[in-house]
Steps between C-alpha positions, in 0.01 A plus 500: 500500500510435126849354532382246759207400281731456201741282699211295638357446153841399361553256788158348433578457131833336579336259744236405243768444236698280738196294598386423144733198455359346819160438343393136465631314196562144395832342593627492140398859441715651775812526287305652212342758730837583649644545150215730401542703817874523436436620145246754622736647757795487260307701241398751765857533629648533150247763395533709814880471508543600138246780534674650802842463339393665175316778680777591739770467233295734281487752783877466546563550130281809496688648794831419331403672176365799693827535687703470180290763322536736796877448488514570126286811545741635765820403319454440125875441448485181709206352309710221341625363832160539661323313219749212502466464876121520476483230233719266706278565803184437298643171374570390858149597610349314205707193591310482830172471309646231276620306806150514646360377166740204509397418858132530406548262207684253723217518753239441231666224301694302762313187603554432871271197486719320248742421783210369711391267219857373454544435873162329535578265214 
């Protein structure tokens, strides 16, 4: 029951967000409103994407370190190889967060309306 209410509420919010650009505006204001809506959604997408990436990469790094420490505790002689492998793995996991940061920055600072202004003259 609670799941259905949650999905219904989320669907309502999405519909309201999609309808907001359809409100009445002057003819010259349409492009400005579209740009503001694009910026609003870009900021939301960048924030959520980077938050999820950082959170899940942090969980992955924690699991990696836990596994490495368990391996060292069971076999202390292999600690050098385990640590080197763990550090390489952590660097690869951290690279995923950096990639999501780059994508978020591209989303925030790319201007899709510049092409529209160039085409419209």
